[in-house]
C-alpha positions in Angstrom: -25.9 -12.8 21.3 -24.8 -10.5 24.0 -21.4 -8.8 23.6 -19.9 -10.8 26.4 -21.0 -14.1 24.8 -19.6 -13.0 21.5 -16.3 -12.0 23.1 -16.0 -15.4 24.8 -16.6 -17.2 21.6 -14.0 -15.1 19.8 -11.4 -15.5 22.6 -12.0 -19.3 22.9 -11.8 -20.0 19.2 -8.9 -17.7 18.7 -7.0 -19.6 21.4 -7.8 -22.9 19.7 -6.7 -21.6 16.3 -3.5 -20.0 17.6 -2.4 -23.2 19.5 -3.3 -25.6 16.6 -1.7 -23.6 13.8 1.1 -22.3 15.9 2.2 -25.9 16.3 1.4 -26.8 12.7 3.6 -23.9 11.5 6.6 -25.8 12.9 5.9 -28.7 10.5 7.6 -28.0 7.2 5.5 -28.3 4.0 2.1 -27.9 5.7 0.4 -25.9 3.0 -2.1 -23.3 4.2 -4.9 -24.4 1.9 -4.6 -28.1 2.8 -4.6 -27.4 6.5 -6.3 -24.1 7.5 -9.2 -24.5 5.0 -10.4 -28.0 6.1 -10.2 -27.3 9.8 -12.1 -24.0 9.3 -14.7 -25.9 7.3 -15.0 -28.4 10.1 -15.5 -25.6 12.7 -18.3 -24.2 10.5 -20.0 -27.5 10.1 -19.8 -28.2 13.8 -22.1 -25.1 14.3 -19.7 -22.6 15.8 -21.2 -19.1 15.6 -19.9 -16.7 12.9 -17.8 -14.7 15.4 -16.1 -17.8 16.6 -15.4 -19.0 13.0 -13.9 -15.7 12.1 -11.7 -15.5 15.2 -10.5 -19.0 14.7 -9.5 -18.3 11.1 -7.8 -15.0 11.8 -5.8 -16.4 14.7 -4.9 -19.4 12.6 -3.3 -17.4 9.8 -1.6 -15.0 12.2 -0.1 -17.8 14.3 1.0 -20.0 11.4 2.9 -17.1 9.7 4.8 -16.5 12.9 5.9 -20.1 13.6 6.5 -21.0 9.9 9.6 -18.9 10.2 11.2 -21.4 12.6 11.8 -24.3 10.2 12.6 -21.7 7.5 15.4 -20.0 9.4 16.7 -22.7 11.7 16.4 -25.8 9.4 16.5 -24.2 5.9 13.2 -25.8 4.8 10.1 -23.7 4.1 7.4 -23.9 6.8 4.7 -23.6 4.2 4.0 -22.2 0.8 4.3 -18.6 1.8 7.6 -19.2 3.6 9.3 -20.1 0.3 10.2 -16.5 -0.7 12.0 -16.2 2.6 14.2 -19.2 2.1 17.1 -17.7 0.1 17.6 -14.8 2.5 17.3 -17.1 5.5 19.9 -19.5 4.0 22.4 -16.7 3.4 22.0 -15.6 7.0 22.5 -19.2 8.1 25.8 -19.2 6.1 26.8 -16.0 7.9 26.2 -17.8 11.2 23.2 -15.7 12.4 20.1 -17.8 11.8 18.8 -16.6 15.2 18.8 -13.0 13.9 16.9 -14.1 10.8 14.2 -15.7 13.0 13.9 -12.7 15.3 13.6 -10.2 12.4 11.1 -12.4 10.5 8.7 -12.9 13.5 9.0 -9.3 14.6 8.1 -8.1 11.1 5.1 -10.5 11.2 3.9 -9.0 14.4 4.2 -5.4 13.2 2.5 -6.1 9.8 -0.4 -8.1 11.3 -1.3 -5.3 13.7 -1.2 -2.8 10.9 -3.1 -4.9 8.4 -6.3 -5.5 10.3 -7.5 -1.9 10.7 -6.2 -0.9 7.3 -7.9 -3.8 5.5 -11.2 -2.9 7.2 -10.8 0.7 6.1 -10.1 -0.2 2.5 -13.1 -2.6 2.6 -15.4 0.2 3.8 -14.2 2.4 0.9 -15.2 -0.4 -1.5 -18.5 -1.2 0.2 -20.7 1.4 -1.7 -19.8 -0.3 -4.9 -20.7 -3.8 -3.7 -24.1 -3.9 -5.4 -22.6 -3.1 -8.8 -19.8 -5.6 -8.2 -22.3 -8.4 -7.2 -24.4 -7.8 -10.3 -21.5 -8.6 -12.6 -20.0 -11.3 -10.3 -19.9 -14.1 -13.0 -17.7 -11.9 -15.3 -15.6 -10.7 -12.4 -14.7 -14.3 -11.5 -13.8 -14.9 -15.1 -11.6 -11.7 -15.2 -10.0 -12.6 -11.8 -9.3 -16.2 -12.9 -7.6 -14.9 -16.1 -5.6 -12.4 -14.1 -4.5 -14.8 -11.4 -3.6 -17.5 -13.9 -1.4 -15.1 -16.0 0.3 -13.8 -12.8 1.1 -17.3 -11.6 4.3 -19.2 -12.3 2.5 -21.0 -15.1 1.7 -17.8 -16.9 0.0 -18.4 -20.3 0.3 -22.2 -19.8 -1.8 -21.9 -16.7 -4.4 -19.8 -18.5 -4.7 -22.4 -21.3 -4.9 -25.3 -18.8 -7.7 -23.5 -17.0 -10.1 -24.2 -19.9 -10.1 -28.0 -19.7 -10.1 -27.8 -15.9 -13.3 -25.7 -15.9 -14.9 -28.1 -18.3 -14.0 -31.1 -16.1 -15.6 -29.3 -13.1 -18.7 -28.7 -15.2 -18.9 -32.3 -16.2 -18.3 -33.7 -12.7 -20.9 -31.3 -11.3 -23.5 -32.4 -13.9 -22.8 -36.1 -13.1 -23.1 -35.5 -9.3 -26.3 -33.5 -9.8 -27.8 -36.3 -11.9 -26.9 -39.0 -9.3 -27.6 -37.1 -6.1 -30.2 -34.6 -7.2 -28.1 -31.8 -5.9 -24.8 -30.1 -6.8 -21.6 -30.4 -4.7 -19.2 -27.7 -3.6 -17.3 -28.7 -0.5 -15.9 -31.9 -2.3 -14.6 -29.8 -5.2 -13.0 -27.4 -2.8 -11.3 -30.2 -0.7 -10.2 -32.1 -3.8 -8.4 -29.0 -5.1 -6.8 -28.4 -1.7 -5.2 -31.8 -1.5 -4.6 -32.2 -5.3 -0.8 -32.3 -5.1 -0.9 -35.1 -2.5 -3.3 -37.2 -4.6 -1.2 -36.6 -7.7 2.0 -37.8 -5.9 0.2 -40.9 -4.5 -1.0 -41.8 -8.0 2.4 -41.1 -9.6 4.0 -43.4 -7.0 1.9 -46.2 -8.2 3.2 -45.8 -11.8 6.7 -47.1 -12.7 7.4 -44.0 -14.7 6.0 -41.6 -12.1 7.9 -43.4 -9.4 11.1 -42.3 -11.1 10.1 -38.7 -10.7 9.6 -39.1 -7.0 12.6 -41.3 -6.2 15.2 -40.1 -3.8 18.7 -41.7 -3.6 18.9 -41.1 0.2 17.0 -39.6 3.1 17.2 -35.8 3.2 19.4 -34.5 6.0 18.9 -31.1 7.8 21.2 -29.2 10.0 19.6 -27.5 13.0 21.2 -24.1 13.8 22.5 -23.6 17.3 20.3 -22.1 20.0 21.6 -18.6 20.7 19.9 -16.2 23.1 21.4 -12.7 23.2 19.2 -11.1 25.9 18.3 -11.7 29.5 14.9 -11.3 31.2 11.8 -10.5 29.3 11.1 -11.4 25.7 12.3 -8.5 23.5 9.7 -6.0 22.2 9.2 -6.7 18.5 9.1 -3.0 17.8 12.7 -2.8 19.2 14.0 -5.9 17.5 13.7 -4.0 14.2 15.7 -0.8 13.7 14.0 2.3 12.5 14.6 1.6 8.8 13.3 -2.0 9.1 10.3 -0.8 11.1 9.5 1.8 8.4 10.0 -0.6 5.6 7.9 -3.3 7.2 5.1 -0.8 8.0 5.1 0.6 4.5 5.0 -2.8 2.9 2.1 -3.7 5.2 0.2 -0.6 4.1 0.7 -1.2 0.4 -0.1 -4.9 0.6 -3.2 -4.2 2.8 -4.6 -2.1 0.0 -4.5 -4.9 -2.6 -6.4 -8.1 -2.7 -6.3 -9.5 -6.3 -2.6 -10.4 -6.5 -0.9 -13.6 -5.4 0.4 -13.5 -1.8 3.7 -15.1 -2.9 4.2 -12.5 -5.6 3.4 -9.7 -3.3 5.8 -11.1 -0.7 8.6 -11.1 -3.2 7.6 -7.7 -4.6 7.4 -5.9 -1.3 10.7 -7.4 -0.2 12.5 -6.1 -3.3 10.7 -2.8 -3.2 11.3 -1.8 0.4 14.4 -3.9 1.2 16.2 -4.7 -2.0 18.0 -1.3 -2.4 19.8 -1.4 0.9 23.5 -1.4 0.1 24.9 -3.1 3.3 24.5 -6.9 2.6 23.8 -7.9 6.2 21.3 -5.2 6.8 19.6 -5.9 3.5 19.1 -9.6 4.3 17.8 -8.9 7.8 15.5 -6.2 6.4 14.2 -8.6 3.7 13.3 -11.2 6.4 11.3 -8.7 8.4 9.5 -7.1 5.3 8.8 -10.4 3.5 7.4 -12.2 6.6 5.4 -9.1 7.5 3.9 -9.2 4.0 2.9 -12.9 4.4 0.7 -11.6 7.3 -0.7 -8.5 5.7 -1.5 -10.1 2.3 -3.4 -13.0 4.0 -5.3 -10.7 6.3 -6.2 -8.1 3.6 -7.1 -10.6 0.9 -9.5 -12.2 3.4 -11.1 -9.1 4.9 -11.5 -6.8 1.9 -13.6 -9.1 -0.3 -15.4 -10.6 2.8 -16.5 -7.2 4.2 -17.0 -5.3 1.0 -18.5 -7.8 -1.4 -19.1 -11.2 0.1 -17.6 -13.0 -2.9 -14.2 -14.8 -2.9 -12.5 -12.4 -5.4 -8.9 -12.9 -4.4 -6.4 -15.8 -4.4 -6.6 -16.0 -0.6 -10.4 -15.8 -0.5 -10.6 -18.5 -3.2 -8.1 -20.6 -1.3 -7.6 -21.0 2.5 -10.4 -18.5 3.3 -13.0 -20.0 1.0 -15.0 -21.6 3.8 -15.8 -18.2 5.2 -17.6 -17.4 1.9 -19.0 -20.8 0.8 -19.5 -23.7 3.1 -22.9 -25.3 2.3 -25.3 -25.7 3.9 -24.2 -23.1 6.5 -22.6 -20.4 4.3 -23.7 -20.2 0.6 -23.3 -18.3 -2.6 -26.3 -18.5 -5.0 -24.9 -19.6 -8.4 -27.8 -17.9 -10.3 -28.1 -14.6 -8.6 -24.7 -14.2 -6.9 -26.5 -13.5 -3.6 -24.6 -14.5 -0.5 -25.3 -15.8 2.9 -22.0 -15.9 4.7 -19.9 -13.8 7.1 -20.4 -10.8 4.9 -24.1 -10.9 5.8 -23.8 -12.2 9.4 -21.2 -9.8 10.9 -21.0 -6.0 11.1 -17.9 -4.1 10.0 -17.1 -3.2 13.6 -17.2 -6.9 14.5 -14.6 -7.7 11.8 -12.4 -4.9 13.2 -12.7 -5.7 16.9 -12.8 -9.5 16.8 -10.2 -9.6 14.1 -7.8 -7.6 16.3 -8.7 -9.7 19.3 -7.9 -12.9 17.4 -4.7 -11.6 15.9 -3.4 -10.2 19.3 -4.2 -13.5 21.0 -2.3 -15.4 18.3 0.7 -13.1 18.5 0.8 -13.2 22.3 1.0 -17.0 22.2 3.3 -17.5 19.2 5.8 -14.6 19.4 7.2 -15.4 22.9 7.1 -19.1 22.0 9.1 -18.5 18.8 11.6 -16.2 20.5 12.4 -18.6 23.4 11.5 -22.1 22.4 12.2 -22.2 18.6 15.3 -24.4 18.8 13.8 -26.9 21.2 10.5 -27.0 19.2 12.2 -27.5 15.8 14.4 -30.3 17.2 11.4 -32.1 18.8 9.3 -31.8 15.6 12.0 -33.2 13.4 12.8 -36.1 15.7 9.4 -37.1 17.1 6.6 -35.9 14.8 5.7 -38.1 11.7 4.9 -35.9 8.7 3.1 -38.9 7.2 0.8 -39.1 10.3 -0.2 -35.5 10.0 -0.9 -35.9 6.2 -2.9 -39.0 6.9 -5.0 -37.3 9.6 -5.9 -34.4 7.2 -6.6 -36.9 4.4 -9.0 -38.8 6.8 -10.7 -35.6 7.8 -11.2 -34.6 4.2 -12.7 -38.1 3.4 -15.2 -37.8 6.3 -16.3 -34.3 5.2 -16.8 -35.5 1.6 -18.8 -38.5 2.7 -20.9 -36.1 4.8 -21.7 -33.9 1.8 -22.5 -36.6 -0.8 -21.4 -40.1 0.1 -19.2 -42.1 -2.2 -20.1 -39.8 -5.1 -18.7 -36.8 -3.4 -15.5 -38.7 -2.5 -15.0 -39.8 -6.1 -15.5 -36.3 -7.2 -12.9 -35.0 -4.7 -10.3 -37.7 -5.8 -11.0 -37.0 -9.5 -10.7 -33.2 -9.3 -7.7 -33.6 -6.9 -5.8 -35.8 -9.4 -6.5 -33.5 -12.3 -5.6 -30.4 -10.3 -2.6 -32.0 -8.7 -1.1 -32.9 -12.1 -1.8 -29.4 -13.5 -0.1 -28.0 -10.4 3.0 -30.3 -10.9 3.2 -30.1 -14.7 2.0 -26.6 -15.6 2.4 -24.6 -12.3 -1.4 -24.1 -12.1 -1.5 -23.5 -8.3 -4.6 -24.0 -6.2 -5.6 -20.4 -6.2 -6.0 -20.5 -10.0 -8.0 -23.8 -9.7 -10.3 -22.4 -7.0 -11.1 -19.5 -9.4 -11.7 -22.0 -12.1 -14.3 -23.7 -9.9 -16.2 -20.4 -9.5 -15.9 -19.8 -13.3 -17.6 -23.3 -13.7 -20.2 -22.5 -11.1 -21.1 -18.9 -12.0 -19.6 -17.8 -15.3 -20.3 -20.9 -17.5 -24.1 -20.8 -16.7 -24.1 -17.0 -17.4 -22.4 -17.6 -20.8 -25.0 -20.3 -21.6 -27.8 -18.0 -20.7 -26.2 -15.3 -22.9 -26.1 -17.5 -25.9 -29.6 -19.0 -25.2 -31.0 -15.5 -25.0 
């Protein structure tokens, strides 16, 4: 493709991703894995060129982590999984009567960190690239090590590690059954089943008298929308001026550190960066506002770095982010594939040049920020009110469930759908009971696909 055509694809798909996920960020509880991943997979299967796919994804994560701050700060409910670490600081600022300040600090921190993270993540990926051959040759064992590390670092700790063993064996068994019936293995259906596991588990629990008691609520939840306060006239404030020098330095430093890592949980990094760069500030108000900027900035930088570093340097999903929401960029058969036997890849790692990751990544992120930052600054109160009064959460969940069912049927008919429901139920219960989050489960899938055959070959030899 000519450069102009590539740029048009990148701009068009970035606009689509920014608008869709800028709006979805307003809907509380819309988990990134269950929303970004299926739509990215759909974009890939529809035949969008690699540049368009990449731009769509980058704009999606950048936009969602700007607007997820709106319900978190104004309503006191997390916009998505990664907004949860912001909730305590946001609530304390609500009690002080300055939720509008919490929102402005959070989204300004997100803008600063996103712009820093893209070039730095590409730089760190290029440093790792000379070692990619050696890393790929031991890929099965790296996935095993990464699965163990991510499990132990999750909330479930050692319980998550123990629960990972039967989960891997269930994946192996279901894959063997699907291969026997269809004559081919499945991958997309496992991925989607894990993504919506918590939803499937809750639906099945609601059908059980005992499980229904766990889900029962005595009354509808009520939320108090903070007042709409605008303290400026004219243009939307510059995000670099919304933050004071100390907050700007703390946010930038956290973005640099978190852009250099790609194997740790984004939630854990968000908490760690907030405490490291903002927790020691003595003044209570300034500490809280700094934590909002630094933590929300880290949600952007971790997602960007944990996608770009393994994607550019290795081509294998060796991070919680790459194994979760970004997984379709690595493995989306039949378009993008990872060979289970050799570890060879045919995905964006092979199809895009490093300069394209840098240029089109920045284009996508800038487009997303240009759309969502002014919107969040000026329309947050109106948007939050409209979402809570007019938008049905059940309808959104139903739409994504329907999309997932269609994709599963496309891959392997009713067999693939049964596999998705089965692995989703098991994974959802592990998530609920043992805190085995979806990142751990995705790594478990790759252990079943790559490490288990390698272990079998080792013993056979």
